[in-house]
C-alpha positions as CSV (number, residue, x, y, z in Angstrom):
1,X,0.0,0.0,0.0
2,X,1.1,3.6,-0.3
3,X,3.3,5.2,2.4
4,X,1.1,6.4,5.3
5,X,0.3,10.0,4.5
6,X,0.9,11.3,8.0
7,X,4.4,9.6,8.1
8,X,5.1,11.0,4.6
9,X,4.6,14.5,6.0
10,X,6.9,13.8,8.8
11,X,9.6,12.5,6.4
12,X,9.2,15.6,4.2
13,X,9.7,17.9,7.2
14,X,12.8,15.9,8.2
15,X,14.2,16.2,4.7
16,X,13.5,19.9,4.6
17,X,15.2,20.5,7.9
18,X,18.6,20.6,6.3
19,X,20.2,18.4,9.0
20,X,23.0,16.2,7.8
21,X,22.4,12.4,7.8
22,X,23.3,10.5,10.8
23,X,25.8,8.6,8.7
24,X,27.8,11.8,8.1
25,X,28.1,12.8,11.7
26,X,29.8,11.6,14.9
27,X,28.2,9.3,17.4
28,X,27.7,12.3,19.7
29,X,25.9,14.2,17.0
30,X,23.8,11.2,16.2
31,X,22.8,10.8,19.9
32,X,21.9,14.5,20.2
33,X,19.9,14.4,17.0
34,X,17.9,11.3,18.0
35,X,17.2,12.8,21.4
36,X,15.9,16.0,19.7
37,X,13.7,14.0,17.4
38,X,12.2,11.8,20.1
39,X,12.1,13.7,23.4
40,X,12.3,17.1,21.8
41,X,9.1,16.6,19.8
42,X,7.1,14.9,22.6
43,X,4.4,17.1,24.1
44,X,3.2,16.6,27.7
45,X,-0.1,15.3,26.4
46,X,1.8,12.6,24.3
47,X,3.2,10.9,27.4
48,X,1.5,7.6,28.0
49,X,0.2,7.3,31.6
50,X,1.3,4.4,33.8
51,X,1.1,3.7,37.5
52,X,4.7,4.5,38.4
53,X,8.1,5.0,36.9
54,X,11.3,4.3,38.9
55,X,14.9,5.0,37.9
56,X,17.2,2.3,39.3
57,X,20.3,0.1,38.6
58,X,20.5,-3.5,37.3
59,X,23.4,-5.8,36.8
60,X,25.3,-5.6,33.5
61,X,28.1,-7.8,32.3
62,X,30.8,-5.4,33.6
63,X,29.0,-3.6,36.4
64,X,25.8,-1.8,37.2
65,X,23.7,-0.3,34.4
66,X,21.0,2.4,34.6
67,X,17.5,1.1,34.2
68,X,14.0,2.4,34.4
69,X,11.1,0.3,35.8
70,X,7.5,1.0,34.6
71,X,4.5,-0.5,36.5
72,X,1.0,-0.6,35.1
73,X,-2.3,0.4,36.7
74,X,-4.2,-2.4,38.4
75,X,-3.7,-5.1,40.9
76,X,-0.7,-7.4,40.2
77,X,1.4,-9.3,40.1
78,X,2.0,-8.8,36.4
79,X,4.3,-10.3,33.8
80,X,7.7,-8.6,33.5
81,X,9.5,-7.5,30.4
82,X,13.2,-6.8,29.9
83,X,13.3,-4.0,27.2
84,X,16.2,-3.0,25.0
85,X,16.0,0.2,23.1
86,X,16.9,0.7,19.4
87,X,19.4,3.1,17.9
88,X,21.8,0.9,16.0
89,X,23.8,0.0,19.2
90,X,25.2,3.6,19.0
91,X,22.4,6.0,19.8
92,X,19.3,5.9,22.0
93,X,18.8,5.7,25.7
94,X,16.2,5.5,28.4
95,X,14.7,8.8,27.5
96,X,14.4,8.3,23.7
97,X,12.3,5.2,24.3
98,X,10.4,6.3,27.4
99,X,7.1,6.5,25.7
100,X,7.5,3.1,23.9
101,X,8.1,1.5,27.3
102,X,5.1,3.2,28.7
103,X,3.0,2.0,25.8
104,X,4.1,-1.6,26.4
105,X,3.6,-1.3,30.1
106,X,0.1,0.0,29.7
107,X,-1.0,-2.0,26.7
108,X,0.5,-5.4,27.8
109,X,-0.3,-4.9,31.5
110,X,3.3,-5.7,32.3
111,X,6.2,-4.4,34.5
112,X,8.8,-3.1,32.0
113,X,12.5,-3.0,32.9
114,X,14.2,-0.7,30.3
115,X,18.0,-1.3,30.3
116,X,20.5,1.4,29.4
117,X,23.2,-1.0,28.0
118,X,26.6,0.1,27.0
119,X,26.8,1.8,23.5
120,X,29.3,1.6,20.7
121,X,31.8,2.7,19.6
122,X,33.0,3.3,23.2
123,X,31.9,-0.2,24.0
124,X,31.9,-2.3,20.8
125,X,30.5,-5.8,20.3
126,X,30.0,-7.9,22.3
127,X,29.6,-5.5,25.3
128,X,26.0,-4.5,24.6
129,X,24.6,-8.0,24.1
130,X,26.5,-9.2,27.1
131,X,24.8,-6.4,29.1
132,X,21.4,-7.5,27.7
133,X,21.9,-11.1,28.7
134,X,23.1,-10.1,32.2
135,X,20.3,-7.6,32.7
136,X,17.7,-10.2,31.7
137,X,19.1,-12.7,34.1
138,X,18.9,-10.0,36.8
139,X,15.3,-9.3,35.8
140,X,14.4,-13.0,36.1
141,X,16.0,-13.2,39.5
142,X,14.2,-10.1,40.8
143,X,10.9,-10.3,39.0
144,X,8.9,-10.9,42.2
145,X,10.5,-8.0,44.0
146,X,9.6,-5.7,41.0
147,X,5.9,-6.6,41.3
148,X,6.0,-9.3,38.7
149,X,4.6,-12.8,38.8
150,X,7.8,-14.6,37.8
151,X,7.0,-14.6,34.1
152,X,9.7,-12.6,32.2
153,X,9.7,-11.9,28.5
154,X,12.0,-9.9,26.3
155,X,11.3,-7.1,23.9
156,X,13.1,-4.5,21.8
157,X,13.0,-2.4,18.7
158,X,15.6,-2.5,15.8
159,X,19.0,-3.0,17.5
160,X,17.1,-3.7,20.7
161,X,15.0,-6.3,18.7
162,X,18.4,-7.9,17.8
163,X,19.2,-8.1,21.5
164,X,15.8,-9.5,22.4
165,X,16.2,-12.3,19.8
166,X,19.7,-13.1,20.8
167,X,18.9,-13.1,24.6
168,X,16.0,-15.5,23.9
169,X,18.5,-17.8,22.1
170,X,21.3,-17.5,24.6
171,X,19.0,-18.2,27.6
172,X,17.5,-21.2,25.7
173,X,21.0,-22.5,25.1
174,X,21.6,-22.2,28.8
175,X,18.4,-24.1,29.7
176,X,15.9,-21.3,30.2
177,X,13.1,-20.8,27.7
178,X,11.3,-17.4,28.2
179,X,7.5,-17.2,27.7
180,X,7.6,-14.6,24.9
181,X,9.7,-12.3,22.8
182,X,8.5,-9.1,21.1
183,X,10.7,-8.2,18.1
184,X,9.9,-4.8,16.7
185,X,11.5,-4.4,13.2
186,X,14.5,-6.3,14.5
187,X,18.0,-6.3,12.9
188,X,18.6,-10.1,12.7
189,X,20.9,-10.7,9.8
190,X,24.0,-8.7,8.8
191,X,25.5,-11.4,6.6
192,X,23.2,-11.2,3.6
193,X,23.1,-8.3,1.2
194,X,20.4,-9.4,-1.3
195,X,17.2,-8.9,0.6
196,X,15.0,-6.9,-1.8
197,X,13.9,-4.4,0.9
198,X,17.5,-3.2,1.2
199,X,17.4,-1.9,-2.3
200,X,13.7,-0.9,-2.3
201,X,14.0,1.1,0.9
202,X,17.6,2.2,0.8
203,X,17.0,6.0,1.1
204,X,14.2,8.3,2.1
205,X,12.3,6.2,4.6
206,X,13.8,7.3,8.0
207,X,16.3,4.4,8.4
208,X,18.7,4.3,5.4
209,X,21.2,1.7,4.4
210,X,24.0,4.2,4.7
211,X,23.0,4.7,8.3
212,X,22.8,1.0,8.9
213,X,26.4,0.6,7.6
214,X,27.5,3.5,9.9
215,X,25.8,1.8,12.9
216,X,27.3,-1.6,12.1
217,X,30.7,-0.2,11.5
218,X,30.8,1.4,15.0
219,X,29.3,-1.7,16.7
220,X,31.1,-4.6,15.1
221,X,32.9,-3.4,12.0
222,X,35.8,-5.7,11.1
223,X,36.2,-7.1,14.7
224,X,33.4,-9.7,14.5
225,X,32.2,-12.5,12.2
226,X,29.0,-11.4,10.6
227,X,27.8,-15.0,10.9
228,X,28.1,-14.9,14.7
229,X,24.6,-15.6,16.0
230,X,25.1,-13.0,18.7
231,X,25.2,-10.5,15.8
232,X,22.8,-12.2,13.4
233,X,20.3,-14.4,15.3
234,X,18.9,-15.7,12.0
235,X,22.2,-17.5,11.6
236,X,21.9,-19.5,14.8
237,X,22.3,-23.2,14.0
238,X,19.3,-24.2,16.2
239,X,16.1,-22.2,16.1
240,X,14.0,-24.8,17.8
241,X,12.4,-24.4,21.3
242,X,12.4,-20.6,21.3
243,X,9.8,-18.4,23.0
244,X,6.6,-17.6,21.1
245,X,7.4,-14.5,19.1
246,X,5.6,-11.4,18.0
247,X,7.6,-10.1,15.0
248,X,6.7,-6.6,13.7
249,X,8.0,-5.4,10.3
250,X,7.4,-2.2,8.4
251,X,6.7,-2.1,4.6
252,X,9.1,0.8,3.9
253,X,12.0,-0.4,6.0
254,X,15.4,-1.8,4.8
255,X,15.1,-4.4,7.5
256,X,11.7,-5.6,6.4
257,X,12.7,-8.8,4.6
258,X,15.3,-10.0,7.1
259,X,12.6,-9.6,9.8
260,X,10.2,-11.6,7.7
261,X,12.8,-14.2,7.1
262,X,13.4,-14.6,10.8
263,X,9.7,-15.0,11.5
264,X,9.5,-17.6,8.8
265,X,12.6,-19.4,10.1
266,X,11.2,-19.5,13.6
267,X,7.9,-20.9,12.4
268,X,9.6,-23.5,10.2
269,X,11.6,-24.6,13.3
270,X,8.3,-25.3,15.2
271,X,7.9,-22.1,17.2
272,X,4.7,-20.1,17.6
273,X,5.0,-16.9,15.6
274,X,2.7,-13.9,15.2
275,X,4.0,-12.1,12.0
276,X,2.6,-8.6,12.1
277,X,3.4,-6.5,9.0
278,X,3.2,-2.7,9.0
279,X,1.6,-1.7,5.8
280,X,2.4,1.8,4.8
281,X,4.8,2.1,7.8
282,X,8.5,3.1,8.1
283,X,11.2,1.9,10.5
284,X,10.6,3.6,13.8
285,X,6.8,3.8,13.5
286,X,6.4,2.5,17.1
287,X,7.3,6.0,18.3
288,X,5.3,7.8,15.7
289,X,1.8,7.1,16.9
290,X,1.4,10.7,18.0
291,X,1.7,11.7,14.3
292,X,-0.1,8.9,12.6
293,X,-3.4,7.3,13.7
294,X,-2.5,4.3,11.5
295,X,0.8,3.8,13.2
296,X,-0.8,4.0,16.6
297,X,-3.4,1.4,15.7
298,X,-0.7,-1.0,14.6
299,X,1.3,-0.3,17.8
300,X,-1.6,-1.2,20.0
301,X,-2.3,-4.3,18.0
302,X,1.3,-5.6,18.5
303,X,1.4,-4.7,22.1
304,X,-1.9,-6.4,22.9
305,X,-0.7,-9.6,21.1
306,X,2.5,-9.6,23.1
307,X,0.6,-9.2,26.3
308,X,-1.5,-12.3,25.3
309,X,1.7,-14.3,24.5
310,X,3.2,-13.3,27.9
311,X,0.1,-14.9,29.5
312,X,0.2,-18.0,27.5
313,X,-2.3,-17.0,24.9
């Protein structure tokens, strides 16, 4: 279908701003620009209400990490979700993804633990994914203290979706199968360059392939094997016995086809998969509901399904 007209208007305004692409700047400039786009455009009435928000610390792989805990309205205990933000492993933080976590907390009726993992290039691969694994283990160990019922799922968008998929695999390999995983336009395969969506959506749809290369270069570059399943979870040799997955893709996203391929591979391996396409959507649409009613409807659909999966539905 055509590009969502509301998102088309947003993209036109971004193009007219005259700001240089993320791929032509420094990590510091990328972080500042992303913060301005997300937090800087968020009006008070846009903030999704939840029962409480608490800034705290959780265990990372090399020491404590900042984290933010969101609790929903109602009487618990609730399922718990370890959440990893997007931003290509280079940009993004607890504030850029605050409203996304609030949406999941409210819509899925779950305690959300958002993790401020270490970013590249200061901390290249595998620092971030090791933090994500350690923080998820911490969340599992402390779920009851956080107001949870002992059920812990994982979720993330883009690079954070990569982390959620890898964490689900790594914990499975260690003997713990989580109840659900929520993969929002995840980056799951850096080894293959012939996905049609990479060429179809290379430029002009928010996430561009030049930016993807910039992200990957800072995160892994030449230091890692692109076939390493901790980078490309689609390449894991064993995709059986993984948590039920809600996999969200966007029609106008370079990552669309690799996300679809991962959903298909999970299903072929015998896992339960909800494949939720985003017709007319661009990468990042889960934080664009305030601009697009169509995006917001799809956001709520995905979150509701994830909440059902957390509860065994």
